[in-house]
Backbone bond lengths (Angstrom), bond angles and torsions (degrees), N, CA, C in turn:
res aa  C-N    CA-C-N  psi(-1)  N-CA   C-N-CA  omega(-1)  CA-C   N-CA-C  phi
1 M - - - 1.443 - - 1.527 110.14 -
2 S 1.274 116.75 138.89 1.470 122.10 -177.38 1.524 112.33 -69.05
3 T 1.273 117.56 140.46 1.431 122.58 178.99 1.551 112.55 -89.03
4 G 1.338 115.71 3.09 1.450 119.82 179.12 1.536 111.13 117.53
5 F 1.305 113.63 174.09 1.464 120.86 -177.87 1.496 110.93 -69.18
6 Q 1.354 115.08 138.28 1.457 121.15 174.63 1.518 109.35 -132.79
7 W 1.340 116.38 131.79 1.471 118.89 -177.71 1.531 109.80 -65.40
8 A 1.324 118.93 -37.36 1.459 124.33 -179.53 1.521 109.55 -83.27
9 S 1.320 116.94 59.53 1.451 123.19 -178.62 1.528 107.49 -148.72
10 P 1.301 117.09 165.30 1.496 117.13 176.50 1.535 112.04 -57.31
11 L 1.338 117.91 -40.61 1.444 120.61 179.50 1.536 110.97 -66.27
12 G 1.322 116.04 -38.79 1.465 119.92 177.31 1.502 112.14 -63.90
13 F 1.327 115.29 -39.80 1.481 120.84 179.01 1.523 108.80 -64.34
14 S 1.323 116.15 -41.85 1.489 120.93 178.76 1.540 110.68 -60.82
15 V 1.335 115.36 -46.28 1.468 119.07 -179.85 1.530 109.61 -60.12
16 V 1.315 117.05 -44.31 1.470 120.21 179.51 1.504 111.34 -59.73
17 L 1.335 118.07 -45.85 1.464 119.98 -178.60 1.485 112.41 -64.39
18 F 1.329 119.19 -42.94 1.445 122.64 177.74 1.533 111.28 -65.45
19 I 1.318 117.67 -39.62 1.460 120.11 175.34 1.497 112.42 -63.66
20 L 1.349 116.06 -42.03 1.471 119.09 178.50 1.563 111.06 -60.76
21 S 1.314 116.13 -39.92 1.452 119.59 177.31 1.544 110.66 -61.57
22 G 1.318 113.94 -46.74 1.459 118.70 -179.13 1.521 113.35 -64.18
23 V 1.344 115.14 -43.04 1.465 119.57 179.09 1.520 111.13 -63.74
24 L 1.319 116.37 -38.37 1.475 120.77 178.29 1.534 108.19 -60.41
25 W 1.340 117.95 -48.04 1.452 121.58 179.09 1.521 111.19 -58.89
26 V 1.324 115.91 -44.86 1.485 119.27 -179.49 1.501 111.40 -62.48
27 V 1.329 117.92 -46.51 1.464 122.28 -179.90 1.521 111.07 -61.27
28 I 1.322 116.04 -49.75 1.490 119.35 179.45 1.509 110.93 -63.40
29 G 1.358 116.47 -39.39 1.455 119.56 179.34 1.536 113.25 -64.05
30 V 1.329 116.48 -39.83 1.464 120.68 178.76 1.540 109.92 -70.15
31 L 1.332 115.73 -39.15 1.479 118.05 -178.60 1.521 114.04 -76.01
32 T 1.299 118.77 -20.70 1.450 122.26 -176.53 1.517 113.31 -56.40
33 P 1.331 121.19 -54.49 1.454 118.30 179.92 1.508 113.83 -69.05
34 L 1.320 116.56 -23.59 1.477 120.37 178.41 1.496 112.56 -77.73
35 M 1.324 117.87 -29.85 1.463 122.85 -172.18 1.533 114.51 -108.34
36 L 1.312 119.29 -9.51 1.452 120.10 -169.81 1.525 113.57 -65.45
37 N 1.308 117.31 -26.02 1.454 118.77 176.67 1.523 113.13 -109.73
38 A 1.324 115.72 8.40 1.483 120.11 174.45 1.507 108.34 -77.58
39 K 1.315 116.36 170.73 1.476 120.35 -179.13 1.518 112.01 -55.12
40 I 1.313 117.13 -48.11 1.467 120.89 -178.53 1.526 112.17 -69.48
41 G 1.305 119.55 -37.08 1.452 122.84 -176.08 1.519 112.76 -87.10
42 G 1.288 116.89 -22.75 1.470 121.75 -176.15 1.502 115.18 -86.98
43 Q 1.306 117.83 6.14 1.476 122.33 -178.27 1.506 114.58 -89.19
44 A 1.339 117.88 -6.35 1.459 120.00 -175.55 1.511 111.14 -136.13
45 L 1.292 115.12 158.48 1.459 121.21 172.22 1.535 109.17 -92.91
46 I 1.352 115.11 -53.38 1.442 120.65 -176.81 1.506 111.04 -125.10
47 I 1.375 117.75 -55.38 1.427 119.68 -171.58 1.542 107.82 -111.31
48 T 1.301 118.96 -85.20 1.471 121.40 176.11 1.527 107.15 -133.02
49 S 1.299 116.44 164.60 1.461 121.90 178.89 1.517 109.43 -57.51
50 R 1.311 118.50 -45.75 1.470 124.22 -177.57 1.519 110.79 -61.00
51 T 1.317 117.69 -49.73 1.477 120.95 -176.46 1.547 112.05 -74.57
52 D 1.340 115.55 -37.05 1.487 119.90 177.24 1.513 111.37 -62.54
53 A 1.343 116.33 -37.53 1.505 119.69 179.81 1.528 110.41 -59.07
54 V 1.322 117.47 -37.88 1.458 121.57 179.68 1.537 110.78 -65.33
55 V 1.314 115.36 -43.40 1.490 119.38 -176.61 1.507 113.93 -76.74
56 F 1.371 115.58 -39.72 1.459 120.55 -173.15 1.519 114.26 -98.82
57 G 1.320 117.07 -3.23 1.462 120.57 173.64 1.531 115.76 80.12
58 G 1.249 117.36 15.92 1.481 121.47 176.72 1.492 110.62 -177.69
59 S 1.325 116.53 166.96 1.443 119.08 -178.96 1.534 108.84 -67.47
60 P 1.316 116.23 139.80 1.462 119.54 -179.85 1.528 111.91 -55.25
61 A 1.348 118.43 -40.60 1.475 120.74 -179.86 1.520 109.53 -60.21
62 D 1.331 118.64 -44.69 1.459 121.83 -179.89 1.537 110.63 -65.18
63 L 1.337 116.84 -44.51 1.441 120.32 -179.35 1.522 112.13 -62.41
64 L 1.334 116.19 -43.32 1.453 119.53 179.48 1.507 113.25 -68.73
65 Q 1.314 116.98 -34.99 1.475 120.50 176.26 1.504 111.53 -69.54
66 A 1.328 117.51 -36.40 1.434 121.52 -178.65 1.534 113.28 -75.30
67 S 1.322 116.40 -23.25 1.451 120.37 -177.20 1.516 111.13 -129.65
68 P 1.324 119.43 96.27 1.468 120.82 176.66 1.530 112.67 -60.53
69 A 1.362 116.79 -31.50 1.442 120.61 177.68 1.573 110.91 -64.76
70 L 1.335 115.85 -41.35 1.469 119.48 176.62 1.517 110.22 -66.41
71 A 1.289 117.45 -39.88 1.488 120.43 176.63 1.500 111.30 -60.94
72 Q 1.333 117.30 -42.02 1.468 120.93 179.21 1.548 111.11 -66.80
73 L 1.337 115.14 -43.55 1.469 120.02 176.03 1.515 110.87 -57.23
74 R 1.320 117.64 -47.25 1.440 122.35 179.00 1.531 110.63 -57.67
75 T 1.317 116.37 -45.81 1.471 121.11 179.82 1.509 110.70 -59.51
76 I 1.342 115.20 -49.13 1.477 118.72 -178.85 1.537 111.33 -64.36
77 L 1.309 118.40 -45.54 1.497 120.33 -179.19 1.512 112.87 -65.38
78 L 1.323 116.35 -39.88 1.487 118.45 -179.92 1.536 109.95 -71.18
79 T 1.294 118.12 -32.21 1.463 119.64 176.33 1.521 110.25 -67.62
80 I 1.343 117.72 -41.57 1.450 121.32 173.93 1.487 111.79 -57.88
81 I 1.367 116.07 -47.71 1.485 120.74 178.71 1.502 109.60 -60.38
82 G 1.329 118.93 -42.71 1.452 121.72 179.59 1.535 110.02 -57.40
83 G 1.340 116.18 -45.25 1.508 120.09 179.28 1.506 110.01 -62.76
84 L 1.299 117.38 -43.55 1.495 119.61 -179.80 1.497 111.54 -64.74
85 L 1.342 117.16 -36.85 1.484 120.27 176.80 1.538 110.71 -63.96
86 V 1.324 115.57 -41.32 1.482 120.23 178.97 1.542 108.67 -61.87
87 A 1.360 115.44 -46.04 1.488 118.85 -179.34 1.514 111.21 -64.06
88 A 1.343 116.83 -49.08 1.451 119.47 -178.57 1.533 111.55 -64.32
89 G 1.337 116.61 -41.82 1.464 119.67 178.57 1.509 112.53 -63.67
90 S 1.317 116.81 -38.61 1.469 121.19 177.78 1.529 110.91 -63.32
91 L 1.332 114.84 -42.31 1.470 119.11 176.98 1.530 111.82 -64.22
92 F 1.332 117.32 -40.34 1.464 119.90 178.34 1.501 110.54 -61.28
93 V 1.332 116.37 -45.81 1.474 119.17 -179.99 1.515 110.40 -63.91
94 A 1.320 118.05 -44.79 1.451 120.96 -177.99 1.519 111.87 -64.84
95 L 1.330 117.72 -44.07 1.489 120.21 179.89 1.528 109.73 -66.62
96 A 1.314 117.59 -38.89 1.480 118.80 178.78 1.520 110.19 -66.43
97 W 1.325 117.02 -46.45 1.441 122.04 -175.39 1.532 112.52 -69.30
98 F 1.332 116.48 -51.99 1.451 121.65 -173.11 1.554 113.06 -91.46
99 G 1.317 118.11 -16.27 1.422 119.71 -179.45 1.497 114.10 -108.34
100 V 1.333 115.97 -65.99 1.461 121.60 -176.32 1.542 109.78 -62.31
101 R 1.302 116.94 -44.05 1.468 120.15 -179.76 1.517 111.45 -59.97
102 Q 1.319 116.05 -29.34 1.489 120.35 177.80 1.524 113.12 -87.84
103 G 1.367 115.86 3.62 1.467 119.76 177.46 1.523 114.22 82.50
104 Q 1.301 118.05 20.69 1.473 122.24 -179.57 1.525 110.93 -83.07
105 T 1.304 114.90 114.11 1.466 122.44 179.65 1.520 111.53 -59.79
106 W 1.295 118.74 -40.29 1.457 124.04 -178.55 1.517 109.87 -60.06
107 A 1.350 118.51 -38.40 1.462 121.99 -178.56 1.539 109.94 -68.46
108 L 1.325 116.93 -41.51 1.460 120.27 177.64 1.509 110.09 -65.26
109 G 1.302 117.23 -43.19 1.469 120.96 178.51 1.511 111.08 -62.67
110 S 1.313 117.14 -39.68 1.469 121.49 -179.96 1.509 111.41 -65.85
111 L 1.329 116.76 -45.30 1.478 120.04 178.53 1.534 111.20 -63.47
112 T 1.342 116.00 -41.94 1.451 120.19 179.84 1.516 111.03 -64.24
113 L 1.333 115.76 -45.25 1.464 120.62 179.45 1.536 110.48 -61.76
114 A 1.342 117.14 -45.20 1.470 120.46 179.63 1.543 109.90 -61.45
115 G 1.312 117.33 -40.78 1.441 120.17 176.75 1.490 115.17 -64.24
116 I 1.318 116.23 -32.54 1.462 121.85 178.71 1.551 113.00 -77.11
117 V 1.332 115.75 -44.24 1.434 119.16 -173.45 1.552 112.63 -68.82
118 V 1.291 117.51 -22.30 1.448 119.56 -179.67 1.550 111.89 -78.64
119 L 1.313 116.47 -22.77 1.468 120.53 -176.39 1.535 114.61 -57.53
120 P 1.337 118.88 -43.75 1.483 116.47 178.59 1.541 111.29 -64.52
121 F 1.288 118.31 -27.28 1.490 119.82 178.85 1.529 109.24 -70.45
122 W 1.308 117.47 -36.88 1.469 119.66 177.10 1.533 108.39 -65.21
123 L 1.314 116.70 -40.40 1.482 120.52 177.27 1.528 109.02 -61.28
124 L 1.323 118.41 -44.11 1.464 121.40 179.17 1.538 111.05 -61.26
125 V 1.320 117.90 -36.98 1.431 121.91 179.79 1.555 109.73 -66.33
126 L 1.323 114.76 -42.45 1.438 120.44 -177.33 1.536 115.55 -79.84
127 W 1.344 116.71 -19.51 1.435 123.28 -174.50 1.550 113.34 -53.34
128 P 1.339 120.12 -45.93 1.459 119.28 178.45 1.554 113.76 -59.81
129 Y 1.334 114.80 -32.21 1.456 120.58 178.07 1.550 109.59 -68.47
130 F 1.344 115.82 -41.80 1.467 118.20 178.55 1.509 109.31 -67.14
131 Q 1.328 119.42 -41.08 1.448 123.33 -178.74 1.553 110.82 -61.15
132 K 1.318 116.86 -38.14 1.469 120.83 -177.35 1.527 111.23 -85.93
133 G 1.332 116.38 -2.92 1.478 118.90 179.86 1.506 113.94 75.04
134 A 1.311 115.84 23.21 1.519 119.21 178.49 1.546 107.51 -66.02
135 P 1.353 114.80 132.88 1.460 117.31 179.24 1.532 111.07 -75.66
136 I 1.315 116.45 107.49 1.456 119.71 -176.30 1.528 108.86 -109.17
137 A 1.315 115.35 120.45 1.468 122.86 173.29 1.522 106.50 -103.30
138 L 1.331 116.48 163.78 1.449 120.43 178.06 1.530 112.71 -55.79
139 I 1.313 116.74 -34.77 1.462 120.96 -179.57 1.524 112.26 -67.25
140 D 1.337 115.84 -21.68 1.480 120.99 178.09 1.522 112.61 -75.52
141 V 1.320 116.28 -32.99 1.451 121.66 -175.85 1.544 109.51 -74.24
142 P 1.329 116.80 129.48 1.480 117.82 179.96 1.518 111.56 -56.55
143 P 1.342 117.57 138.33 1.443 120.78 -176.02 1.539 113.53 -62.03
144 F 1.339 117.25 -23.14 1.469 115.82 179.20 1.524 111.41 -69.82
145 M 1.332 116.62 -13.07 1.462 120.45 175.38 1.496 112.29 -89.85
146 W 1.313 117.48 -52.58 1.482 120.77 -167.75 1.494 113.96 -86.60
147 V 1.362 119.15 -31.43 1.478 119.52 -176.69 1.517 110.01 -68.12
148 P 1.347 120.06 -52.01 1.460 117.00 177.02 1.545 114.56 -61.59
149 A 1.316 115.06 -34.77 1.481 118.49 176.03 1.513 111.22 -62.06
150 A 1.308 116.23 -40.78 1.498 120.56 -179.40 1.525 111.49 -70.19
151 L 1.353 116.56 -31.73 1.450 120.81 -178.74 1.536 112.46 -84.22
152 L 1.318 116.26 -15.06 1.504 119.42 -172.61 1.520 112.17 -61.60
153 I 1.314 119.15 -52.39 1.467 119.47 -177.15 1.514 113.04 -60.09
154 P 1.366 118.54 -51.33 1.486 115.75 178.06 1.511 113.47 -62.09
155 A 1.333 117.03 -36.04 1.489 119.47 -179.55 1.495 111.40 -64.08
156 A 1.384 115.22 -46.00 1.433 120.92 179.61 1.540 113.65 -64.12
157 V 1.322 114.35 -48.64 1.477 120.06 -178.22 1.530 110.18 -63.27
158 M 1.288 118.59 -47.55 1.461 120.93 179.52 1.506 111.22 -64.54
159 G 1.324 116.75 -33.50 1.469 119.31 176.55 1.511 112.46 -65.62
160 W 1.354 116.13 -45.83 1.449 119.97 179.83 1.533 110.77 -64.73
161 I 1.357 117.07 -39.18 1.483 118.55 175.61 1.500 110.22 -64.25
162 G 1.297 118.69 -42.32 1.441 123.13 179.85 1.512 114.17 -64.55
163 L 1.335 117.35 -29.92 1.473 119.55 178.42 1.529 114.70 -83.81
164 R 1.322 116.58 -10.13 1.467 119.08 -179.04 1.503 111.41 -74.27
């Protein structure tokens, strides 16, 4: 019989990884509307200035300056994405804390499924860059995409081991 939850265990490691993913999404989501028109945030449309220029045919700064409607669309869409990141991140943290930490298999399954089903959407986002031959390095991909994806397998595996 289990003596209770322990942080220094496979299940504890899983909870930490899922919480890190969720906190990352919340932080990036909160910062998105604050930073999207700042110097650092205003240099890209989707990925980075360098890669976006390949896909969109010009530097993002020039395109945004030339088209106020595009700039407004970017602001609106990134604000929506920021809100969705805050919502998804909050759910990840809550499910990890209140579900996985309590040994609930459904919570681990839900977090794992959510982490898996988002991956094809990241591929769809990156597909135009691949088609145009844009040179994409890991540093170019937004961390809200690749960090949770990288943490998913160890978080899920350690969670399943911890629940056995």
